[in-house]
N, C-alpha and C positions, 0 to 999 in steps of 0.2 A: 617120581617124575610127574605123574598126573596131578599130585597135590601142589607141586611147585608151579606148574602151569596155571592151575586154578587160582593160586595166590597172586600170580603175576597179572592174570586177567582182572581179578578183583581190584588190585592196586591201580591198574590202568584206568578202569572204569571209575574208581573213586576220584582219581586225579582229574579226569575229564569232568566229572560232576562238580568237583570243587572249583575248577576253572570256570565252568559255566555259571556257577552260583556267584562267584566273585565278579564276573562280567555283568551279571544282572544287578548286583549292588552298585557297581560303578555307574551303570546306565541310569539307575534310579536316582542316584545322587546327582548325576549330571542333569537329569530332567528337572530336579528341584532347584539347582543353582543356575543353570543356563537359561535364565528368563529372558524373553524377548524384550529388547530395550524399550519399545513403546509401552509395554505393560507396566513398567516401573516408573515412567514419567508421571509427573503430576497431571491428573486429569481434571478438566473443567466439566462441570455439569452441563450437558447439552440438551436442549429442548428445541426441536426443529419446527415446532408449531406454537402459535400463541405468543405470549410475551417472553417466554424463555427464562423467567425469573424476575426478581424484584430489583428496582434501581439500587445501586450501591454507591459507595464513596468514590471520589475521583481517583482513577488509577494512575494516570500520568501526573501525579501530584508533584513530582520533582520540579516541574516547570513553575508551579505556583510558589514553591519554597525558594526558588532562585530568581523569581521574576524581578525583584527589586535590586538584584545585584548587577545585572547588565541587560538582558533581553529575553523576552518570553518565547522567541523562536529558536532558542538554543536549549538543548537538554543539559541542565546544570551538573549532571553526573559526569559529563565528559568534557566540560569546558568551564573556565573561570572568567572568560572575557570574550567578546565577539571578535570575529576575524577582521583584519583590516579590510576596508571597503574594496580594494583592488583584488583581494583574495576570495571574496564571498562568491561571486558568480562562477569562477572556476571550480570551487568546491561544490556548488549547487549543480553545476553541469555534470560533474562526476557522480554526484548523488543520484540524479535521475537516470543517468546512463547505466550505472551499476544495478539500480533497482529494476529497470526494464529488462536488462540482461538476465538477472536472476529469475524474474517472473517468467520470462520466456523459457529458460532452462527447466523450470519446474512445471511448465504447462499451466500456469496460473493466469487466468484472464484478468487484465487490468487496463485502465485507460485514464488519461489525464482529465482533470475537471477544474472548475472554478477559475481562480486567477491564473493558474497554469495553462488552462485551455485558452484563456483570453490572450496570454502571451504568445501561445502557439499561433493564434489567429492572425496576429500582426506580422510576425516574421520568423516563427518557429524557434524563437530563442527566449530564454528567461528574461523577464523585464530587468533592466540594469539596476532598478531600485528595490527589487524583490529580495526577500530572504527566507521564503518558505515555498513549499511545493505541495500540491494536492492531487491525489489520485483516488480512484474508486475501484472496487472489486465487487464481484457478485457474492451473494450469501454463501453458496456452496464453496466458493474460493476461500472465504475467510475461515470457514470450518476446516477446510483442507490445510491451510497454512497453520492454524492453531494446533491441529492434531499432530502434524509432522515436522513443522519448522519453527515453532515458537522458540525464541531465545537462541536461535542459531546465528553464528557469526560467519560472515562471508568475506574472504580476503580477495582483493583485486590488486594486481600489479598495474599501475597507471603510469603513462608517459610523464616523465619529469618529476615523479614522486618517489623519492628514495625509500625503499622498503615497502611501498604500496600502502594501501589503507584497508582497514577492517570496517565492515558494516554490520549492524545488528538488526535483525528482524524481531520486533517485540509486539506480541499480541495482547491487547487489553482483555483480561478474563471476563469482563462485562460484555464482551461481544455477543454473548448468548442472550442478553436482554435486548429484545427487539423493539421496545417501545420508546417513543420520544420523551416519555416521562423520565428516562435515565439521562437527564440533561447534563450531568457531570461527566458522562462518558460517551460523548458523541464521536470521539475518535476511536476507531476499532483497532488500529495498529499503527506502528511507525517503523520506518526504515531509517536507521540512525547512523550518521557518520561519527564513529567513536573517536576520531582524531580532532573533530571540531565541535561536536555537539549539534550540528545542523541536522535536520530530519525532514522526512516526507510524512505528511498526514495521510493515513489510509482509512477510508470510510467504506463500509459495505452497503450496497444497494439491496434492499429486501422487498419482498412482496408486501404491499400495503393491504393487510387483511381487512381493515375496516372499510376501505373504499371498494375492495373487491366484493365484499358482502352487499354493497349498495349497487353493484352492477358494473363497476369499472374494472373489467377483467385484467387489463394490462397495467394496473396501478402499481407503482413502485415508490419506495420511500427510504430515506436515511434517518438515522437517529437525530441528526441536527435539524430536522424539519423540512428539508428539501424533498419535494415530491415530483415524480416524473411518470410518464407513460413508457411502456416498453419500447414503443416506436420512437421515442425521443433519443434513446441510447442505442438500440439494436436495429439492424446489424451494425457493428462497429466498423469504422472506416480506417484504412491504413494510411499513415503519413509518416513524417519525421519530426523530431523535436530534439534540438541540440545535436543534430546530425546522427540521430539514432532512431531506428524504427519504433513507432508508437501507434497506439490505437486512440481514436477520438470518437465521441458520440456521433450518431448518425445525423441528428438535427442540431449540430453544434451552434449554428447561428441563432436558432430559436432559444436554445438554452442560455446562451450568453446575453442576449437582449432581455430575456426574462429576469436574469439575475442582476445584471448591471445597467440595463437601459441601453437604448440605441446609441447614445453618445459615446459609449465605450468602444464602439466600432468606427467612430468618425473623428473623435477628438485626437488631434495629433500633437497637442502640447499637454503634458501631464507630469507631475512629480519632478519638476525641474528638468524635463527632457522634451525634445522635439523629435517627431518621427520624420526622418528624411525619406521621402517617397522614392528617390532615385537609388539610394544605397540600401533602403529597407533596414535602417539602423536607428535606434533611439539615441540621439545625440544630446549630451548634457548642455543645459542652458543655465543662466544665472537668475531665473525667476521661476516661480511655482504657479501652477494652475490649480484651481480649486478641485476638490475631490469629485470624482464621478458619482452620480446618483447610484444608490444601492439597488434599486429596482425601478422598473418602468411598468406600472400597472396598466398603461394604455396599449402595450404591445400585444398584437394578436397572433404572432407566431408565423409570419411569412418571411422567407429568405429573400428579402428585397435588396437588389444590387445597389440601390441608392444609399444603403446603410454604410457603405464605405466609399471614400473618394475614388478608388480604383476598382470597385466591385468587391464582392465577398471572397473571390478566389485569388488570394495572394499567397497561396500555400499549395503544395502538391497533394493531391488525393488520388489514391490508387483504387 
């Protein structure tokens, strides 16, 4: 009887030991195979100081390859011809709305810039002759987007669009190169409408290390050569663009006149359109006005109400 009980206890203990051993093996195998998703994604070499690497070949090369086919403001991977003129603005409006919505959901700070900011200044709408959009982000934001959201596709159900549309966030791996010497890669990322090939150019605003060494502590720069002071952009202002909440730089008027000249804020006839002061709409005409000057070197940076026929505040600022 004693021998039988001893054998039973030994058998039970052995089974418990074997069970624990097998559990340990399973756990060990699970630890090897259940790798965190981010750890197996392709990693870009990051250097948060200095140049961050050497200039490389143009990343968004698809545009160059397809430029002669129809239009360089389309991504040739997703389109073979431009949209009809009447469809372009609705697609661009959805493009900026979905981008702003996604960045807000991700907590990624962004604001409109360049020609898009100028369009906002006039009537908070995309210029009817436009076919591209420009936004900026901070350097920490571009690192965040590259680390967690590069090559992610975002689906939106849109009014009047059967099946909705997909949008691709693509980060240029050369974003880590911080110098203007990387002239082939001044665009750090794009938000692409995969149904049409239209896209938003995203550029990162970085600390200007060279100017800061010379004492300009708030100096900022982009790889495309644009330079700012922190007070030009921050704190960002709240407004609306294409009926959607948007951020704009603090000294928007100064920035626009510096880039485009004061006539950009007063010329009401441009690109075959006339700006109707009553309706605040660019109406198509049958004649073209010459191009606006690219820069006005004589501008000294004051927000002068005389720059606009009805003053600079033709837009809501919160």
